[in-house]
N, C-alpha and C positions, 0 to 999 in steps of 0.2 A: 536697325542693325545693332547688334550687341557685339562689341569687340572684347576679346579676352586679353589678358596681360601678354600672353605669348604672341598674339596677333599684333598688338601694339609694339612689342619689342621687335618683331620682324619688320614692321613698317619703319621703326627708328633705324634699324640697320640698312634698310633699303634707301632711306633718305640720306644716310651717311655714305652710301656706296658711290664710288666713282663711276659706276655703270649707269649711264643716262637712262637706260630702259628701266632699271630698278626704281630710280627716282620717279620716273614718269608713272609707273604703275602705282606707287605709293601715293602720289599726288592725285591720281584718278580716284583711288579709294577714299581719300580724305575729302575730295570734292563732292563725293556722294553722301557725306555725313551731314546730318542736321546740326549746325553749330550750337543751337540751344540745348539739344539733347546730349551732344558730345563735346561740351565746352572743355571739360578736363582733358579728354583725350587729345583734342586739337592743341591745347596749350602744352601738353607733354611732348607731342610730336614736334611742335615748334621749338621748344626749349632744347630737347635732347636729340632731335632728328636733324633739323635744319633751322638755324637761328638767323638766317638771312632772308629778310622780307622780300627782297627782289625776286627770289626764286618762287616764293609763294604767289606773288603778284602775277608772274608769268604763267605758272602752271596750276594754280589753285585759287582762282579769284574769290570764290565765295568764302573760303576760310581766311584768305588774306584780308578781306573786308571785315570779317568778324574780329580778327586779331587786332587790326588797326583801331576798330571801334573800342575794344577793351583796353588797349594800352594808352589811348589818348588821355586817360585820367592821370597818367604818371608823367612826371617831368622827364625831359630828355629828348633826344632826337628820335622821333617815331619812324623816320625813314630807315634808320639802322639802329634799332633799339638794343640796348645792352641792359635789359631789365635784370634785377637781382632775382635769385631764386625765391626770396621772400615776396617780392612783388608779383611774380608769376603765381605763386601759391595763393596769394591774396585774390588775384583775379579769378583763380579757379574756385575758391570757396565762395566768393561773392556771386558767382554765376552757377551755383548749384552743381559743381563738379561731382561726378560719381566717386564713391569710396574707392573703387578700383583704380581710377585715374590718380587720385591723391596718393594712394599707396605706391603706385608705380612711379609717380613723380619723386616721392621721398626715397624710393629704392635707388633711382638714378642719382639723386642728390647725394646719398650716402656713398655710392660708388665713386662719384666725383671727389667727395671729401676724402675718401680712403686713398685715392691716387695722390691727392695733394699731400696727405700725411706721409705717404711713402716717399715722395720727393723731398720732404723735409727730414727724412731719416727715421721716422717712427715705424716700428715693426707691425705694419697693418696686417701682415699675414697671420698674426696671432689672434685676430678676432673676426667674427662674422656677425653681421646685423641683418635682421629681417624686420620689415616694417608692416604692421597690421594695425588698422584703426579699430579701437574698441567701440562697441555700441554701448555707450554709457549714458545716453539720454541728454547729452549736452546739445547746445543749440547750433552745432555746425550744420550748415544747409547742404547735406549730402544726400544723394539718392541711394 
């Protein structure tokens, strides 16, 4: 299964939704993904959709096991991890995340950073950023 950016964005919104049915449907789709093939997508959904591992354990065991396996190399409490964006991006690149998932991760990171800047009083409405990774032959392990 190949997921588009829009499909992943929709799933993030579903995971953030207070509607239990939306969350359930999103977790069912995630549970059907192959973690090795969709490493990046799963990490984006974890970071920006639902950062609480207990929800993943209840509703999406295969992805939960994958996430636990990948974050155990980082210090901290794996029961309720608060991995930095850099740590999650490292996990993604080390696990051959797709270019699409890295772009989407960076897009959400920029949105989060923009909100933080707005809260600090910077006029974030004066700029717009779009993230695209260039194919420049460097050794990033992306599909």
